[in-house]
LOFIDO-917562 format. One line per field, with one value per residue: residue number from 1; x, y, z of N, C-alpha, C in turn; residue in one letter. Coordinates in steps of 0.1 Angstrom, whole numbers, padded with zeros to 4 digits. Layout:
<nodes>
num c(NUM/...);
n_X c(X/...);
n_Y c(Y/...);
n_Z c(Z/...);
ca_X c(X/...);
ca_Y c(Y/...);
ca_Z c(Z/...);
c_X c(X/...);
c_Y c(Y/...);
c_Z c(Z/...);
residu c(A/...);
</nodes>
This chain:
<nodes>
num c(1/2/3/4/5/6/7/8/9/10/11/12/13/14/15/16/17/18/19/20/21/22/23/24/25/26/27/28/29/30/31/32/33/34/35/36/37/38/39/40/41/42/43/44/45/46/47/48/49/50/51/52/53/54/55/56/57/58/59/60/61/62/63/64/65/66/67/68/69/70/71/72/73/74/75/76/77/78/79/80/81/82/83/84/85/86/87/88/89/90/91/92/93/94/95/96/97/98/99/100/101/102/103/104/105/106/107/108/109/110/111/112/113/114/115/116/117/118/119/120/121/122/123/124/125/126/127/128/129/130/131/132/133/134/135/136/137/138/139/140/141/142/143/144/145/146/147/148/149/150/151/152/153/154/155/156/157/158/159/160/161/162/163/164/165);
n_X c(-0264/-0270/-0266/-0242/-0213/-0200/-0171/-0151/-0119/-0090/-0057/-0036/-0001/0006/-0017/-0014/0011/0002/-0015/0005/0019/0000/-0001/0025/0024/0006/0021/0038/0060/0062/0069/0074/0078/0101/0119/0121/0133/0157/0169/0172/0189/0211/0217/0222/0244/0263/0264/0275/0300/0315/0319/0338/0330/0336/0330/0303/0292/0298/0284/0257/0255/0258/0236/0215/0219/0215/0188/0176/0185/0172/0146/0145/0153/0132/0110/0118/0118/0091/0078/0089/0079/0052/0051/0061/0041/0017/-0010/-0017/-0017/-0041/-0077/-0092/-0114/-0136/-0155/-0174/-0187/-0207/-0195/-0170/-0142/-0141/-0118/-0107/-0082/-0056/-0038/-0054/-0081/-0094/-0107/-0113/-0116/-0128/-0111/-0086/-0076/-0062/-0064/-0078/-0073/-0086/-0087/-0089/-0088/-0086/-0093/-0074/-0068/-0054/-0032/-0009/0013/0027/0018/-0008/-0041/-0053/-0081/-0096/-0115/-0127/-0136/-0162/-0194/-0216/-0225/-0240/-0233/-0206/-0208/-0221/-0201/-0181/-0194/-0195/-0168/-0159/-0174/-0162/-0134/-0107/-0095/-0062/-0035);
n_Y c(0063/0088/0098/0111/0094/0093/0093/0092/0090/0079/0072/0047/0041/0013/0004/0017/0006/-0020/-0016/-0008/-0032/-0048/-0034/-0038/-0066/-0068/-0057/-0077/-0078/-0085/-0085/-0110/-0128/-0116/-0118/-0146/-0152/-0137/-0150/-0176/-0172/-0162/-0184/-0204/-0192/-0193/-0221/-0229/-0218/-0237/-0256/-0246/-0227/-0200/-0174/-0175/-0182/-0159/-0139/-0148/-0146/-0119/-0109/-0120/-0107/-0081/-0081/-0087/-0065/-0044/-0048/-0040/-0013/-0003/-0005/0013/0037/0040/0041/0065/0083/0081/0093/0118/0129/0152/0150/0125/0129/0136/0137/0123/0132/0121/0124/0107/0107/0105/0125/0129/0129/0143/0156/0161/0171/0177/0190/0204/0210/0192/0187/0162/0148/0117/0109/0116/0094/0062/0034/0008/-0011/-0038/-0049/-0072/-0055/-0028/-0003/0007/0035/0043/0068/0067/0040/0037/0055/0061/0063/0055/0038/0028/-0001/-0002/0024/0026/0027/0011/-0019/-0015/0010/0006/-0013/0003/0021/0004/-0004/0020/0027/0005/0010/0033/0029/0008/-0024/-0026/-0034);
n_Z c(-0086/-0063/-0038/-0014/-0002/0029/0049/0079/0094/0113/0106/0117/0122/0121/0107/0083/0074/0070/0049/0030/0028/0015/-0009/-0018/-0021/-0042/-0062/-0065/-0047/-0021/0014/0028/0007/-0005/0017/0019/-0006/-0003/0019/0010/-0012/0002/0019/0000/-0013/0008/0012/-0013/-0011/0004/-0015/-0031/-0051/-0056/-0068/-0077/-0052/-0037/-0052/-0049/-0021/-0017/-0032/-0017/0008/-0001/-0008/0017/0031/0016/0023/0049/0046/0030/0048/0068/0053/0044/0068/0078/0059/0065/0091/0085/0068/0071/0069/0081/0108/0120/0119/0090/0065/0041/0012/-0011/-0044/-0074/-0089/-0079/-0056/-0024/-0001/0032/0053/0078/0062/0045/0021/-0006/-0039/-0060/-0092/-0105/-0126/-0117/-0103/-0110/-0107/-0085/-0055/-0038/-0007/0022/0045/0036/0011/-0016/-0034/-0063/-0076/-0091/-0101/-0077/-0059/-0036/-0020/0012/0022/0050/0057/0082/0085/0076/0088/0084/0067/0044/0035/0030/0009/-0010/-0015/-0025/-0049/-0062/-0066/-0081/-0104/-0114/-0115/-0128/-0116/-0101/-0122);
ca_X c(-0263/-0271/-0262/-0228/-0208/-0190/-0164/-0140/-0111/-0076/-0049/-0024/0011/0005/-0027/-0007/0020/-0005/-0019/0017/0022/-0010/0003/0037/0020/-0001/0032/0047/0072/0058/0080/0077/0085/0114/0127/0124/0142/0169/0174/0176/0201/0222/0221/0228/0258/0271/0266/0284/0313/0322/0323/0348/0324/0338/0323/0289/0288/0299/0273/0244/0255/0256/0223/0207/0221/0209/0173/0172/0187/0162/0133/0146/0153/0118/0102/0122/0114/0077/0074/0092/0069/0039/0053/0063/0029/0009/-0024/-0020/-0017/-0054/-0088/-0093/-0128/-0137/-0169/-0174/-0199/-0204/-0187/-0156/-0139/-0137/-0109/-0103/-0072/-0049/-0031/-0063/-0092/-0092/-0118/-0106/-0125/-0124/-0100/-0073/-0072/-0060/-0069/-0080/-0070/-0096/-0081/-0098/-0088/-0085/-0094/-0064/-0071/-0041/-0030/0001/0016/0033/0011/-0022/-0048/-0058/-0094/-0098/-0128/-0132/-0142/-0176/-0202/-0226/-0222/-0247/-0225/-0194/-0212/-0224/-0187/-0174/-0201/-0191/-0154/-0158/-0180/-0153/-0120/-0104/-0086/-0048/-0028);
ca_Y c(0067/0102/0103/0111/0085/0101/0085/0099/0080/0082/0060/0045/0036/-0001/0002/0022/-0004/-0032/-0012/-0008/-0046/-0052/-0028/-0045/-0080/-0066/-0055/-0089/-0074/-0087/-0086/-0124/-0134/-0111/-0123/-0160/-0152/-0132/-0160/-0187/-0167/-0161/-0197/-0211/-0187/-0198/-0235/-0230/-0214/-0249/-0264/-0238/-0220/-0187/-0162/-0177/-0181/-0145/-0133/-0151/-0141/-0104/-0107/-0123/-0096/-0069/-0083/-0085/-0051/-0035/-0050/-0031/0001/0000/-0003/0026/0049/0042/0046/0079/0090/0082/0102/0132/0134/0159/0145/0114/0133/0140/0131/0124/0131/0119/0122/0101/0108/0102/0136/0129/0127/0155/0151/0171/0166/0188/0197/0212/0204/0190/0181/0154/0140/0103/0108/0117/0081/0053/0021/0006/-0024/-0041/-0059/-0074/-0044/-0015/-0001/0016/0043/0047/0079/0061/0027/0037/0065/0057/0068/0043/0040/0016/-0007/0001/0037/0025/0023/0002/-0027/-0010/0021/0000/-0019/0014/0027/-0005/-0003/0033/0026/-0005/0016/0044/0026/-0006/-0030/-0024/-0045);
ca_Z c(-0072/-0062/-0025/-0011/0008/0038/0060/0086/0101/0116/0101/0125/0115/0118/0097/0071/0070/0065/0035/0022/0025/0005/-0021/-0022/-0026/-0055/-0071/-0064/-0040/-0007/0024/0031/-0005/-0006/0027/0016/-0017/0002/0028/0001/-0019/0012/0023/-0012/-0014/0019/0009/-0024/-0006/0008/-0027/-0039/-0062/-0049/-0074/-0076/-0038/-0034/-0059/-0043/-0008/-0019/-0036/-0005/0018/-0006/-0007/0031/0035/0010/0030/0061/0042/0026/0060/0074/0044/0044/0081/0079/0050/0072/0102/0079/0061/0081/0068/0089/0122/0124/0112/0075/0061/0027/0006/-0025/-0052/-0089/-0095/-0075/-0042/-0016/0010/0042/0063/0084/0051/0037/0014/-0021/-0047/-0070/-0100/-0106/-0135/-0109/-0099/-0122/-0104/-0071/-0050/-0028/0003/0034/0055/0030/-0004/-0020/-0046/-0069/-0085/-0100/-0097/-0064/-0049/-0033/-0008/0019/0028/0058/0058/0095/0084/0072/0100/0080/0055/0033/0031/0024/-0004/-0020/-0018/-0034/-0062/-0069/-0070/-0093/-0116/-0118/-0117/-0129/-0106/-0105/-0130);
c_X c(-0262/-0265/-0247/-0225/-0197/-0184/-0153/-0132/-0098/-0069/-0037/-0012/0010/-0006/-0021/0003/0014/-0010/-0007/0020/0012/-0006/0015/0034/0014/0010/0042/0060/0070/0070/0084/0084/0099/0124/0131/0135/0156/0176/0179/0189/0213/0227/0227/0243/0267/0274/0276/0298/0322/0325/0332/0343/0324/0329/0308/0284/0288/0287/0260/0244/0252/0242/0213/0208/0214/0194/0169/0174/0176/0149/0134/0146/0139/0109/0105/0117/0099/0072/0077/0082/0056/0041/0055/0050/0019/-0006/-0027/-0020/-0030/-0065/-0088/-0108/-0128/-0151/-0167/-0187/-0196/-0195/-0173/-0154/-0135/-0130/-0106/-0094/-0066/-0041/-0041/-0074/-0088/-0104/-0111/-0117/-0120/-0113/-0086/-0067/-0071/-0066/-0073/-0076/-0079/-0089/-0091/-0099/-0089/-0090/-0083/-0068/-0058/-0042/-0019/0004/0021/0027/-0004/-0027/-0054/-0071/-0096/-0112/-0135/-0139/-0157/-0184/-0212/-0221/-0228/-0239/-0212/-0197/-0215/-0210/-0181/-0181/-0196/-0177/-0152/-0164/-0171/-0139/-0118/-0095/-0072/-0043/-0015);
c_Y c(0082/0107/0102/0100/0092/0091/0094/0088/0086/0070/0059/0040/0022/-0004/0006/0012/-0017/-0029/-0012/-0023/-0051/-0046/-0035/-0059/-0078/-0063/-0066/-0086/-0075/-0089/-0101/-0130/-0129/-0116/-0138/-0160/-0147/-0143/-0172/-0184/-0167/-0175/-0205/-0205/-0192/-0213/-0237/-0226/-0227/-0258/-0256/-0231/-0205/-0176/-0164/-0176/-0166/-0137/-0135/-0146/-0126/-0101/-0110/-0112/-0083/-0070/-0081/-0071/-0041/-0036/-0040/-0016/0006/0003/0010/0038/0051/0046/0061/0087/0092/0093/0117/0137/0139/0154/0133/0117/0137/0132/0133/0122/0130/0117/0117/0103/0105/0113/0135/0126/0140/0150/0163/0165/0179/0196/0206/0204/0202/0183/0175/0147/0126/0101/0110/0104/0071/0039/0020/-0008/-0027/-0052/-0061/-0062/-0030/-0015/0010/0022/0048/0059/0074/0047/0026/0047/0061/0063/0055/0047/0027/0011/-0003/0015/0037/0019/0012/-0006/-0021/0002/0016/-0006/-0008/0020/0017/-0005/0009/0032/0016/0001/0027/0040/0011/-0011/-0029/-0037/-0048);
c_Z c(-0071/-0048/-0023/-0001/0016/0048/0066/0094/0104/0111/0110/0117/0112/0107/0083/0066/0065/0051/0026/0018/0015/-0008/-0026/-0028/-0040/-0065/-0072/-0058/-0025/0002/0026/0019/-0007/0004/0024/0005/-0012/0011/0020/-0006/-0010/0016/0012/-0014/-0004/0016/-0002/-0021/-0003/-0004/-0037/-0052/-0058/-0055/-0074/-0061/-0033/-0040/-0052/-0028/-0008/-0022/-0024/0005/0012/-0005/0007/0035/0029/0017/0042/0057/0037/0038/0067/0066/0045/0057/0083/0070/0057/0083/0096/0072/0072/0081/0077/0104/0128/0117/0097/0072/0046/0023/-0008/-0031/-0066/-0095/-0091/-0060/-0035/-0003/0019/0052/0069/0073/0043/0031/0000/-0027/-0059/-0079/-0101/-0116/-0129/-0105/-0111/-0119/-0089/-0068/-0038/-0019/0014/0044/0049/0016/-0007/-0033/-0051/-0078/-0096/-0095/-0082/-0054/-0048/-0021/-0001/0025/0036/0058/0071/0095/0081/0084/0096/0068/0043/0027/0024/0010/-0014/-0024/-0028/-0048/-0069/-0074/-0082/-0106/-0122/-0122/-0120/-0118/-0111/-0112/-0124);
residu c(M/T/E/E/I/R/V/S/Y/R/L/S/L/S/E/F/M/R/A/C/E/A/H/W/R/A/Q/R/Q/G/T/V/S/N/A/I/A/G/A/L/A/L/A/T/G/I/G/L/W/F/F/N/W/F/W/L/A/L/T/L/A/I/L/G/C/A/L/L/G/L/I/G/I/R/Q/V/L/W/R/K/A/F/R/D/A/R/K/Y/H/G/E/I/S/V/S/F/S/N/D/G/V/H/V/E/T/L/E/G/K/S/D/L/N/W/G/F/F/S/W/Y/L/D/T/P/E/H/V/L/L/Y/M/T/K/R/T/F/S/V/I/P/R/S/A/F/S/E/T/R/T/E/D/A/F/R/L/L/V/T/S/K/L/P/V/I/R);
</nodes>
């Protein structure tokens, strides 16, 4: 492929949080599964309280509350990170080529070679390009005006990066 693939987009908070949820699910830390585990631990702890299993009941209740609390804290922290990141307050323009990725945001311009990225995650709404296991760039599928352009992008990404493990 010799031609550049160019996209421009704005990322909303809700779109960013959906991308984060896809990331968490890929890491087996999804909000729903954590909420179910937390609720079950809490309910089991409360149930065991009535059978005089005090220490096990207390441990499970604390674990359940901790899991549920961490879900809320994670949401707050990632929303704050979105609001604090200047690059999300304006248009994001990205060009992809065999040589690398060129990004322009309110924070400035950067030229990144493909070696800067470690993996990618392909979801129905986004493609996440990972720098580390926890840091990623969000490319919304809605940024592609044509299916042909999106297919070329997907082909380029799959030729340059492995799927996240």
